[in-house]
MIDOSE-1310 file (N, C-alpha, C; in nm, 2 decimals, decimal comma, always signed):
residues 270
mktk	+0,08/-0,12/+0,00/+0,00/+0,00/+0,00/+0,09/+0,12/+0,00; +0,19/+0,12/+0,09/+0,28/+0,24/+0,09/+0,35/+0,26/-0,04; +0,38/+0,15/-0,11/+0,45/+0,16/-0,24/+0,36/+0,23/-0,34; +0,23/+0,19/-0,34/+0,13/+0,26/-0,43/+0,12/+0,41/-0,40
iafa	+0,12/+0,44/-0,27/+0,10/+0,58/-0,24/+0,23/+0,66/-0,28; +0,34/+0,60/-0,26/+0,47/+0,67/-0,30/+0,47/+0,68/-0,45; +0,43/+0,58/-0,53/+0,43/+0,59/-0,67/+0,33/+0,70/-0,72; +0,22/+0,71/-0,66/+0,12/+0,81/-0,69/+0,17/+0,95/-0,67
kmaa	+0,25/+0,97/-0,56/+0,30/+1,10/-0,53/+0,41/+1,13/-0,64; +0,49/+1,04/-0,67/+0,59/+1,06/-0,78/+0,52/+1,09/-0,91; +0,41/+1,02/-0,94/+0,34/+1,05/-1,07/+0,28/+1,19/-1,07; +0,23/+1,24/-0,95/+0,18/+1,37/-0,94/+0,29/+1,48/-0,97
vlgl	+0,41/+1,45/-0,92/+0,52/+1,54/-0,94/+0,56/+1,55/-1,09; +0,55/+1,43/-1,16/+0,58/+1,43/-1,30/+0,47/+1,47/-1,39; +0,35/+1,50/-1,33/+0,24/+1,54/-1,41/+0,16/+1,43/-1,47; +0,17/+1,31/-1,42/+0,09/+1,20/-1,46/-0,03/+1,18/-1,38
satt	-0,14/+1,12/-1,44/-0,26/+1,11/-1,37/-0,25/+0,98/-1,28; -0,35/+0,97/-1,19/-0,35/+0,86/-1,10/-0,38/+0,73/-1,17; -0,46/+0,75/-1,29/-0,49/+0,63/-1,37/-0,36/+0,57/-1,43; -0,27/+0,66/-1,48/-0,15/+0,61/-1,54/-0,06/+0,55/-1,43
aagc	-0,06/+0,62/-1,31/+0,03/+0,58/-1,20/-0,01/+0,44/-1,15; -0,14/+0,41/-1,15/-0,19/+0,29/-1,09/-0,15/+0,16/-1,17; -0,11/+0,18/-1,30/-0,07/+0,06/-1,38/-0,01/+0,10/-1,50; +0,08/+0,02/-1,56/+0,16/+0,05/-1,68/+0,07/+0,06/-1,80
ggms	-0,05/-0,01/-1,80/-0,13/-0,01/-1,92/-0,24/+0,10/-1,92; -0,24/+0,19/-1,82/-0,34/+0,29/-1,82/-0,31/+0,40/-1,91; -0,41/+0,49/-1,92/-0,40/+0,61/-2,01/-0,44/+0,73/-1,93; -0,37/+0,84/-1,94/-0,40/+0,96/-1,87/-0,52/+1,03/-1,92
nhar	-0,58/+1,11/-1,84/-0,70/+1,19/-1,88/-0,66/+1,28/-2,00; -0,54/+1,33/-1,99/-0,50/+1,42/-2,10/-0,49/+1,35/-2,23; -0,43/+1,22/-2,22/-0,42/+1,14/-2,34/-0,56/+1,11/-2,40; -0,65/+1,08/-2,31/-0,79/+1,05/-2,36/-0,85/+1,17/-2,42
atma	-0,83/+1,28/-2,36/-0,89/+1,41/-2,42/-0,83/+1,44/-2,55; -0,70/+1,42/-2,57/-0,63/+1,44/-2,69/-0,68/+1,35/-2,80; -0,70/+1,22/-2,76/-0,74/+1,12/-2,86/-0,89/+1,16/-2,91; -0,97/+1,19/-2,81/-1,11/+1,23/-2,85/-1,11/+1,35/-2,94
fenr	-1,02/+1,45/-2,91/-1,01/+1,57/-2,99/-0,97/+1,54/-3,13; -0,87/+1,45/-3,15/-0,82/+1,42/-3,28/-0,93/+1,33/-3,36; -1,00/+1,25/-3,28/-1,11/+1,17/-3,34/-1,22/+1,25/-3,40; -1,25/+1,36/-3,33/-1,35/+1,45/-3,39/-1,31/+1,51/-3,52
vnss	-1,18/+1,55/-3,53/-1,13/+1,61/-3,65/-1,13/+1,50/-3,76; -1,09/+1,38/-3,73/-1,08/+1,27/-3,83/-1,22/+1,23/-3,88; -1,32/+1,23/-3,79/-1,46/+1,20/-3,82/-1,51/+1,31/-3,92; -1,48/+1,43/-3,89/-1,52/+1,54/-3,98/-1,46/+1,53/-4,12
ledi	-1,33/+1,50/-4,13/-1,26/+1,48/-4,25/-1,32/+1,36/-4,33; -1,35/+1,25/-4,26/-1,41/+1,14/-4,33/-1,55/+1,17/-4,38; -1,63/+1,25/-4,31/-1,76/+1,29/-4,35/-1,75/+1,38/-4,48; -1,66/+1,47/-4,47/-1,64/+1,56/-4,59/-1,59/+1,49/-4,71
srsv	-1,51/+1,39/-4,69/-1,46/+1,31/-4,81/-1,57/+1,24/-4,88; -1,68/+1,21/-4,82/-1,80/+1,15/-4,88/-1,86/+1,25/-4,98; -1,83/+1,37/-4,97/-1,89/+1,48/-5,06/-1,80/+1,51/-5,17; -1,68/+1,45/-5,18/-1,58/+1,48/-5,28/-1,58/+1,37/-5,38
hctr	-1,58/+1,41/-5,51/-1,60/+1,31/-5,62/-1,50/+1,34/-5,73; -1,46/+1,23/-5,80/-1,38/+1,24/-5,92/-1,48/+1,27/-6,04; -1,44/+1,37/-6,12/-1,52/+1,41/-6,23/-1,45/+1,38/-6,36; -1,53/+1,32/-6,46/-1,47/+1,29/-6,59/-1,55/+1,37/-6,69
ivak	-1,48/+1,44/-6,78/-1,54/+1,52/-6,89/-1,49/+1,46/-7,02; -1,58/+1,42/-7,10/-1,54/+1,36/-7,23/-1,59/+1,46/-7,34; -1,51/+1,50/-7,43/-1,54/+1,59/-7,53/-1,49/+1,54/-7,67; -1,54/+1,59/-7,78/-1,49/+1,55/-7,90/-1,48/+1,66/-8,00
yerv	-1,39/+1,65/-8,10/-1,37/+1,75/-8,20/-1,47/+1,73/-8,31; -1,54/+1,84/-8,35/-1,64/+1,83/-8,46/-1,59/+1,92/-8,57; -1,59/+1,87/-8,69/-1,54/+1,95/-8,80/-1,63/+2,07/-8,83; -1,56/+2,18/-8,87/-1,63/+2,30/-8,91/-1,62/+2,32/-9,06
gsdd	-1,74/+2,33/-9,12/-1,74/+2,37/-9,26/-1,67/+2,27/-9,36; -1,68/+2,14/-9,34/-1,62/+2,05/-9,43/-1,69/+1,91/-9,42; -1,70/+1,84/-9,53/-1,77/+1,71/-9,52/-1,68/+1,60/-9,57; -1,54/+1,62/-9,57/-1,46/+1,51/-9,61/-1,44/+1,42/-9,49
nllp	-1,37/+1,31/-9,51/-1,36/+1,20/-9,41/-1,24/+1,21/-9,32; -1,16/+1,31/-9,34/-1,04/+1,32/-9,26/-1,08/+1,35/-9,11; -1,01/+1,28/-9,02/-1,03/+1,30/-8,88/-0,91/+1,37/-8,82; -0,94/+1,44/-8,71/-0,83/+1,50/-8,64/-0,74/+1,40/-8,57
ikpe	-0,62/+1,43/-8,53/-0,53/+1,33/-8,47/-0,59/+1,28/-8,34; -0,66/+1,37/-8,27/-0,72/+1,33/-8,14/-0,87/+1,36/-8,14; -0,95/+1,27/-8,20/-1,09/+1,30/-8,21/-1,16/+1,31/-8,08; -1,12/+1,24/-7,98/-1,19/+1,25/-7,85/-1,09/+1,30/-7,74
ytry	-1,14/+1,37/-7,65/-1,06/+1,44/-7,55/-1,12/+1,41/-7,41; -1,04/+1,36/-7,31/-1,10/+1,33/-7,18/-1,02/+1,41/-7,08; -1,09/+1,47/-6,99/-1,03/+1,55/-6,88/-1,09/+1,51/-6,75; -1,01/+1,51/-6,64/-1,05/+1,47/-6,51/-1,03/+1,59/-6,41
gtaf	-1,11/+1,59/-6,30/-1,09/+1,68/-6,20/-1,16/+1,64/-6,07; -1,18/+1,73/-5,98/-1,25/+1,69/-5,85/-1,37/+1,79/-5,83; -1,47/+1,74/-5,78/-1,59/+1,82/-5,75/-1,64/+1,80/-5,61; -1,69/+1,90/-5,54/-1,72/+1,90/-5,40/-1,87/+1,93/-5,39
afsq	-1,95/+1,84/-5,34/-2,09/+1,86/-5,32/-2,12/+1,95/-5,20; -2,18/+2,06/-5,22/-2,19/+2,16/-5,11/-2,33/+2,20/-5,08; -2,43/+2,16/-5,17/-2,57/+2,20/-5,14/-2,66/+2,11/-5,23; -2,79/+2,11/-5,19/-2,89/+2,04/-5,27/-3,03/+2,10/-5,24
dney	-3,11/+2,08/-5,34/-3,25/+2,11/-5,32/-3,33/+1,98/-5,35; -3,46/+2,00/-5,37/-3,55/+1,88/-5,39/-3,52/+1,80/-5,52; -3,44/+1,86/-5,61/-3,42/+1,80/-5,74/-3,27/+1,77/-5,77; -3,18/+1,86/-5,73/-3,04/+1,85/-5,76/-2,95/+1,86/-5,64
tyll	-2,83/+1,80/-5,67/-2,72/+1,82/-5,58/-2,62/+1,91/-5,65; -2,57/+2,01/-5,59/-2,48/+2,11/-5,65/-2,34/+2,09/-5,61; -2,24/+2,09/-5,70/-2,10/+2,06/-5,67/-2,01/+2,18/-5,72; -1,92/+2,21/-5,64/-1,82/+2,31/-5,68/-1,70/+2,24/-5,75
tagh	-1,65/+2,30/-5,85/-1,53/+2,25/-5,92/-1,45/+2,37/-5,98; -1,34/+2,34/-6,04/-1,26/+2,44/-6,11/-1,32/+2,47/-6,24; -1,32/+2,60/-6,28/-1,38/+2,63/-6,41/-1,31/+2,56/-6,53; -1,18/+2,55/-6,53/-1,11/+2,49/-6,64/-1,13/+2,34/-6,65
vvet	-1,18/+2,28/-6,55/-1,21/+2,14/-6,56/-1,33/+2,12/-6,66; -1,43/+2,20/-6,65/-1,55/+2,18/-6,73/-1,55/+2,27/-6,86; -1,46/+2,36/-6,87/-1,46/+2,45/-6,99/-1,39/+2,38/-7,10; -1,46/+2,31/-7,19/-1,39/+2,23/-7,29/-1,41/+2,29/-7,43
eqhm	-1,50/+2,39/-7,45/-1,52/+2,44/-7,58/-1,39/+2,52/-7,63; -1,34/+2,49/-7,74/-1,23/+2,56/-7,80/-1,23/+2,54/-7,95; -1,16/+2,62/-8,02/-1,15/+2,61/-8,16/-1,01/+2,57/-8,20; -0,99/+2,48/-8,30/-0,86/+2,43/-8,34/-0,85/+2,44/-8,49
khwl	-0,74/+2,49/-8,54/-0,72/+2,49/-8,69/-0,59/+2,41/-8,72; -0,61/+2,30/-8,79/-0,50/+2,21/-8,82/-0,46/+2,23/-8,97; -0,33/+2,23/-8,99/-0,28/+2,26/-9,13/-0,33/+2,15/-9,23; -0,35/+2,03/-9,18/-0,39/+1,92/-9,27/-0,54/+1,89/-9,26
fgef	-0,59/+1,88/-9,14/-0,73/+1,83/-9,12/-0,83/+1,94/-9,12; -0,79/+2,06/-9,12/-0,89/+2,17/-9,13/-0,93/+2,23/-8,99; -1,05/+2,28/-8,98/-1,09/+2,35/-8,86/-1,19/+2,26/-8,78; -1,17/+2,26/-8,64/-1,25/+2,18/-8,56/-1,29/+2,26/-8,43
elks	-1,40/+2,22/-8,38/-1,45/+2,28/-8,25/-1,46/+2,16/-8,15; -1,40/+2,19/-8,03/-1,41/+2,09/-7,92/-1,53/+2,12/-7,84; -1,62/+2,02/-7,83/-1,74/+2,04/-7,75/-1,76/+1,92/-7,66; -1,80/+1,96/-7,54/-1,83/+1,85/-7,44/-1,95/+1,77/-7,47
vkmt	-1,94/+1,64/-7,46/-2,05/+1,56/-7,49/-2,10/+1,48/-7,37; -2,02/+1,46/-7,27/-2,06/+1,39/-7,15/-1,98/+1,42/-7,03; -2,05/+1,44/-6,91/-1,98/+1,48/-6,79/-2,04/+1,39/-6,68; -1,95/+1,32/-6,61/-2,00/+1,22/-6,51/-1,91/+1,22/-6,39
lvdn	-1,97/+1,18/-6,27/-1,89/+1,15/-6,15/-1,86/+1,00/-6,16; -1,73/+0,97/-6,14/-1,68/+0,83/-6,16/-1,60/+0,79/-6,04; -1,56/+0,66/-6,03/-1,48/+0,61/-5,92/-1,34/+0,67/-5,93; -1,28/+0,66/-6,05/-1,15/+0,72/-6,08/-1,13/+0,71/-6,23
alde	-1,00/+0,74/-6,27/-0,97/+0,74/-6,41/-0,98/+0,60/-6,47; -0,97/+0,50/-6,39/-0,97/+0,36/-6,44/-1,11/+0,30/-6,44; -1,21/+0,37/-6,40/-1,35/+0,32/-6,39/-1,40/+0,30/-6,53; -1,43/+0,18/-6,57/-1,49/+0,15/-6,70/-1,63/+0,10/-6,69
kasd	-1,68/+0,09/-6,57/-1,82/+0,05/-6,54/-1,91/+0,17/-6,54; -1,99/+0,18/-6,64/-2,08/+0,30/-6,66/-2,21/+0,30/-6,58; -2,24/+0,18/-6,53/-2,38/+0,17/-6,47/-2,39/+0,25/-6,34; -2,28/+0,27/-6,27/-2,29/+0,35/-6,14/-2,24/+0,49/-6,16
dvdv	-2,21/+0,54/-6,28/-2,17/+0,67/-6,30/-2,28/+0,77/-6,28; -2,25/+0,89/-6,23/-2,36/+0,99/-6,21/-2,34/+1,10/-6,31; -2,44/+1,13/-6,39/-2,44/+1,23/-6,49/-2,45/+1,37/-6,42; -2,37/+1,46/-6,46/-2,37/+1,60/-6,41/-2,38/+1,70/-6,53
evfa	-2,42/+1,82/-6,51/-2,43/+1,92/-6,61/-2,38/+2,05/-6,55; -2,33/+2,14/-6,63/-2,28/+2,27/-6,59/-2,40/+2,35/-6,55; -2,40/+2,41/-6,43/-2,51/+2,49/-6,38/-2,47/+2,64/-6,39; -2,34/+2,67/-6,35/-2,30/+2,81/-6,35/-2,15/+2,82/-6,37
qypg	-2,10/+2,91/-6,45/-1,96/+2,94/-6,47/-1,93/+3,08/-6,44; -1,81/+3,11/-6,38/-1,77/+3,24/-6,34/-1,64/+3,28/-6,41; -1,64/+3,33/-6,53/-1,51/+3,36/-6,60/-1,43/+3,46/-6,52; -1,30/+3,43/-6,52/-1,21/+3,52/-6,45/-1,18/+3,48/-6,31
tdis	-1,26/+3,38/-6,26/-1,24/+3,33/-6,12/-1,20/+3,19/-6,12; -1,22/+3,12/-6,23/-1,19/+2,98/-6,25/-1,26/+2,89/-6,15; -1,39/+2,92/-6,12/-1,47/+2,83/-6,04/-1,60/+2,81/-6,12; -1,66/+2,69/-6,11/-1,78/+2,66/-6,18/-1,87/+2,57/-6,08
vvra	-1,99/+2,56/-6,11/-2,09/+2,48/-6,04/-2,15/+2,38/-6,14; -2,15/+2,25/-6,10/-2,22/+2,15/-6,18/-2,33/+2,09/-6,09; -2,42/+2,03/-6,15/-2,53/+1,97/-6,07/-2,56/+1,83/-6,12; -2,60/+1,75/-6,02/-2,64/+1,61/-6,05/-2,79/+1,59/-6,01
kkkl	-2,86/+1,53/-6,09/-3,00/+1,50/-6,06/-3,01/+1,38/-5,98; -2,94/+1,38/-5,86/-2,94/+1,27/-5,77/-2,90/+1,32/-5,63; -2,95/+1,26/-5,53/-2,91/+1,30/-5,39/-2,78/+1,24/-5,36; -2,68/+1,33/-5,34/-2,55/+1,29/-5,30/-2,52/+1,34/-5,16
hvsr	-2,43/+1,28/-5,09/-2,40/+1,32/-4,96/-2,35/+1,47/-4,96; -2,41/+1,55/-4,88/-2,36/+1,69/-4,86/-2,32/+1,70/-4,71; -2,19/+1,71/-4,69/-2,14/+1,72/-4,56/-2,17/+1,85/-4,49; -2,20/+1,84/-4,36/-2,22/+1,96/-4,28/-2,11/+1,96/-4,16
ayks	-2,00/+1,89/-4,18/-1,90/+1,87/-4,08/-1,80/+1,99/-4,09; -1,84/+2,10/-4,14/-1,74/+2,21/-4,15/-1,82/+2,34/-4,14; -1,74/+2,45/-4,12/-1,80/+2,59/-4,12/-1,72/+2,66/-4,23; -1,75/+2,79/-4,25/-1,68/+2,88/-4,34/-1,59/+2,97/-4,27
vnqk	-1,49/+3,02/-4,34/-1,40/+3,11/-4,29/-1,38/+3,23/-4,39; -1,38/+3,35/-4,34/-1,35/+3,46/-4,42/-1,20/+3,47/-4,45; -1,16/+3,49/-4,57/-1,02/+3,49/-4,61/-0,93/+3,59/-4,52; -0,99/+3,70/-4,49/-0,92/+3,80/-4,41/-0,88/+3,75/-4,27
slhl	-0,95/+3,65/-4,23/-0,91/+3,59/-4,10/-0,81/+3,48/-4,10; -0,77/+3,44/-4,22/-0,67/+3,33/-4,23/-0,54/+3,38/-4,18; -0,46/+3,29/-4,12/-0,33/+3,32/-4,07/-0,22/+3,23/-4,13; -0,11/+3,29/-4,16/+0,00/+3,21/-4,21/+0,04/+3,10/-4,11
geqa	+0,06/+2,99/-4,16/+0,10/+2,87/-4,07/-0,02/+2,79/-4,02; -0,14/+2,84/-4,05/-0,26/+2,75/-4,01/-0,26/+2,62/-4,08; -0,29/+2,52/-4,01/-0,30/+2,38/-4,08/-0,40/+2,38/-4,18; -0,37/+2,33/-4,30/-0,46/+2,32/-4,41/-0,47/+2,18/-4,47
yvig	-0,59/+2,15/-4,52/-0,62/+2,02/-4,58/-0,68/+2,04/-4,72; -0,64/+1,95/-4,81/-0,70/+1,94/-4,94/-0,75/+1,80/-4,96; -0,88/+1,78/-4,99/-0,93/+1,65/-5,02/-0,97/+1,64/-5,17; -0,91/+1,55/-5,24/-0,94/+1,55/-5,38/-0,89/+1,42/-5,45
yprs	-0,88/+1,42/-5,58/-0,84/+1,30/-5,66/-0,71/+1,33/-5,73; -0,59/+1,33/-5,67/-0,47/+1,35/-5,74/-0,45/+1,24/-5,84; -0,41/+1,28/-5,96/-0,39/+1,19/-6,08/-0,52/+1,12/-6,11; -0,63/+1,16/-6,05/-0,76/+1,10/-6,08/-0,77/+0,95/-6,05
lvgf	-0,69/+0,91/-5,95/-0,68/+0,77/-5,92/-0,75/+0,73/-5,79; -0,73/+0,81/-5,69/-0,79/+0,77/-5,56/-0,82/+0,90/-5,48; -0,93/+0,89/-5,40/-0,96/+1,00/-5,31/-0,85/+1,01/-5,20; -0,79/+1,13/-5,18/-0,67/+1,14/-5,10/-0,68/+1,27/-5,02
ltvg	-0,63/+1,26/-4,90/-0,62/+1,38/-4,81/-0,48/+1,42/-4,80; -0,45/+1,55/-4,82/-0,31/+1,60/-4,81/-0,31/+1,71/-4,71; -0,21/+1,72/-4,63/-0,20/+1,82/-4,52/-0,08/+1,91/-4,54; -0,10/+2,04/-4,51/+0,00/+2,14/-4,52/-0,03/+2,26/-4,43
hign	+0,01/+2,37/-4,48/-0,01/+2,50/-4,40/-0,04/+2,61/-4,50; -0,12/+2,71/-4,45/-0,14/+2,83/-4,53/-0,01/+2,91/-4,54; +0,03/+2,94/-4,66/+0,15/+3,01/-4,68/+0,14/+3,15/-4,73; +0,02/+3,19/-4,79/+0,01/+3,32/-4,85/-0,14/+3,35/-4,87
tkgv	-0,19/+3,47/-4,84/-0,33/+3,50/-4,86/-0,34/+3,63/-4,94; -0,24/+3,67/-5,00/-0,24/+3,80/-5,07/-0,21/+3,79/-5,22; -0,20/+3,67/-5,27/-0,17/+3,66/-5,41/-0,02/+3,68/-5,44; +0,01/+3,69/-5,57/+0,15/+3,71/-5,61/+0,16/+3,84/-5,69
tnfd	+0,24/+3,94/-5,64/+0,26/+4,06/-5,71/+0,31/+4,05/-5,85; +0,25/+4,12/-5,94/+0,30/+4,12/-6,08/+0,26/+3,99/-6,16; +0,19/+3,90/-6,10/+0,14/+3,78/-6,17/-0,01/+3,79/-6,18; -0,06/+3,83/-6,29/-0,20/+3,86/-6,31/-0,29/+3,75/-6,26
elkd	-0,26/+3,62/-6,28/-0,35/+3,52/-6,25/-0,35/+3,50/-6,09; -0,25/+3,55/-6,02/-0,25/+3,53/-5,88/-0,25/+3,65/-5,79; -0,27/+3,77/-5,86/-0,27/+3,89/-5,78/-0,41/+3,92/-5,73; -0,51/+3,84/-5,77/-0,64/+3,86/-5,71/-0,64/+3,85/-5,56
scav	-0,72/+3,93/-5,50/-0,72/+3,94/-5,35/-0,78/+3,81/-5,29; -0,84/+3,72/-5,38/-0,89/+3,60/-5,32/-0,80/+3,48/-5,33; -0,68/+3,50/-5,39/-0,59/+3,39/-5,40/-0,53/+3,34/-5,27; -0,53/+3,21/-5,24/-0,48/+3,15/-5,12/-0,38/+3,05/-5,17
ladv	-0,26/+3,05/-5,11/-0,15/+2,96/-5,14/-0,12/+2,87/-5,02; -0,10/+2,75/-5,04/-0,07/+2,66/-4,92/+0,03/+2,55/-4,97; +0,12/+2,51/-4,88/+0,22/+2,41/-4,91/+0,16/+2,27/-4,90; +0,04/+2,25/-4,96/-0,02/+2,12/-4,96/+0,00/+2,06/-5,10
rvap	+0,07/+1,95/-5,10/+0,11/+1,89/-5,23/-0,02/+1,84/-5,30; -0,04/+1,89/-5,42/-0,15/+1,84/-5,50/-0,09/+1,81/-5,64; -0,18/+1,75/-5,72/-0,13/+1,70/-5,85/-0,25/+1,72/-5,95; -0,22/+1,71/-6,08/-0,33/+1,71/-6,18/-0,44/+1,62/-6,13
gnsg	-0,56/+1,66/-6,14/-0,68/+1,59/-6,09/-0,73/+1,65/-5,96; -0,65/+1,73/-5,89/-0,69/+1,80/-5,77/-0,77/+1,93/-5,80; -0,77/+1,97/-5,93/-0,84/+2,09/-5,96/-0,99/+2,08/-5,92; -1,04/+2,17/-5,84/-1,17/+2,16/-5,79/-1,18/+2,11/-5,65
splf	-1,07/+2,07/-5,60/-1,07/+2,01/-5,46/-1,10/+2,12/-5,36; -1,17/+2,09/-5,25/-1,20/+2,19/-5,15/-1,08/+2,21/-5,06; -1,05/+2,33/-5,01/-0,94/+2,36/-4,92/-1,00/+2,39/-4,78; -0,95/+2,33/-4,68/-1,00/+2,36/-4,54/-0,88/+2,40/-4,45
vrrg	-0,92/+2,48/-4,35/-0,82/+2,50/-4,24/-0,88/+2,45/-4,12; -0,79/+2,41/-4,03/-0,83/+2,36/-3,90/-0,80/+2,46/-3,79; -0,90/+2,47/-3,70/-0,89/+2,55/-3,58/-0,95/+2,47/-3,47; -0,86/+2,43/-3,38/-0,90/+2,34/-3,27/-0,95/+2,21/-3,33
dely	-1,07/+2,17/-3,30/-1,13/+2,05/-3,35/-1,23/+2,07/-3,46; -1,23/+2,19/-3,52/-1,33/+2,23/-3,62/-1,26/+2,26/-3,75; -1,32/+2,23/-3,86/-1,27/+2,26/-3,99/-1,35/+2,37/-4,06; -1,28/+2,45/-4,14/-1,34/+2,56/-4,20/-1,31/+2,56/-4,35
fagv	-1,41/+2,57/-4,44/-1,40/+2,58/-4,58/-1,33/+2,71/-4,62; -1,21/+2,70/-4,69/-1,14/+2,82/-4,72/-1,12/+2,85/-4,87; -1,16/+2,76/-4,96/-1,15/+2,79/-5,10/-1,15/+2,66/-5,19; -1,13/+2,68/-5,32/-1,13/+2,58/-5,42/-1,00/+2,58/-5,49
vtal	-0,93/+2,46/-5,49/-0,80/+2,45/-5,56/-0,82/+2,46/-5,71; -0,75/+2,55/-5,77/-0,76/+2,57/-5,92/-0,63/+2,56/-5,99; -0,51/+2,55/-5,92/-0,39/+2,54/-5,99/-0,28/+2,49/-5,89; -0,17/+2,45/-5,95/-0,06/+2,40/-5,87/+0,07/+2,46/-5,93
egpv	+0,17/+2,49/-5,84/+0,30/+2,54/-5,89/+0,40/+2,47/-5,80; +0,46/+2,36/-5,85/+0,55/+2,29/-5,77/+0,48/+2,23/-5,65; +0,54/+2,25/-5,53/+0,48/+2,20/-5,41/+0,37/+2,29/-5,35; +0,32/+2,39/-5,43/+0,22/+2,49/-5,37/+0,09/+2,47/-5,44
aiav	-0,01/+2,46/-5,36/-0,15/+2,45/-5,41/-0,21/+2,59/-5,41; -0,27/+2,63/-5,52/-0,33/+2,76/-5,54/-0,48/+2,75/-5,54; -0,55/+2,83/-5,46/-0,69/+2,82/-5,45/-0,76/+2,95/-5,46; -0,88/+2,95/-5,51/-0,97/+3,07/-5,51/-1,03/+3,07/-5,37
gnpc	-1,00/+3,18/-5,30/-1,05/+3,19/-5,16/-1,20/+3,20/-5,15; -1,24/+3,17/-5,03/-1,38/+3,16/-5,00/-1,46/+3,28/-5,03; -1,41/+3,41/-5,00/-1,49/+3,52/-5,03/-1,53/+3,53/-5,18; -1,45/+3,49/-5,27/-1,48/+3,49/-5,42/-1,58/+3,38/-5,45
vear	-1,58/+3,28/-5,37/-1,67/+3,17/-5,39/-1,81/+3,20/-5,33; -1,81/+3,24/-5,21/-1,94/+3,27/-5,14/-2,01/+3,40/-5,20; -1,93/+3,49/-5,26/-2,00/+3,60/-5,32/-2,09/+3,56/-5,43; -2,06/+3,45/-5,49/-2,14/+3,40/-5,60/-2,23/+3,28/-5,55
lpra	-2,19/+3,22/-5,45/-2,26/+3,10/-5,40/-2,29/+3,11/-5,25; -2,40/+3,18/-5,22/-2,43/+3,20/-5,08/-2,45/+3,07/-5,00; -2,48/+2,96/-5,07/-2,50/+2,83/-5,00/-2,38/+2,76/-4,98; -2,26/+2,80/-5,03/-2,14/+2,73/-5,01/-2,09/+2,74/-4,87
gy	-2,07/+2,63/-4,80/-2,03/+2,64/-4,66/-2,14/+2,65/-4,56; -2,12/+2,61/-4,44/-2,22/+2,61/-4,34/-2,17/+2,68/-4,21
């Protein structure tokens, strides 16, 4: 008994709880609280990930003003990205993505094959770039595009999971060094969570594409396929929507900040 009392006194001096002092296999109250704290964050991230989807856009070149049988070198064009379900009504689920993911219309003039227009013919949510099973694909259509901001909204005529495990944050309140998360489909292969920190909230001087006041840069490693991924910051055990990833530059993820998103999409974020 005296040994137990002496050990408990020593544990108190070292900052250990009585639970830990009583036996080698115990866990301190602080450790339990920390574990519960991290579990809440992990649960929120898992819930949010259910609202993140791989998007496949298939387009084809159509000949302009010619009826010969020559075909362009690349008659069909496939692009992938990430889309984040943020809201729904009685008929549709609405998803945020990067504008360049869904903007497929372009004009091409080839010296041999003539003139062609690239037009989107099908847009779907798929498992990944290797998904060849069409029966479970979800058709989506462009609902709104915002030129100059590189964000778009697509919608699916199906009830998809819309996470409410996060809040919104005003870009002006972001701080350098805050922990940041990106959830998306790098290389369009697998849903993946990447962690980093907010590195810049003021854009890049003299660089037109990044001088916008809504540009947010984070050292969160992303890859092609992450375009359209949601960016979150963590504060305590809560997550806050901070923007949409639209570009990458080496190890830096570039996002359109939440103010530019919510100014057009009042329903984005909770």
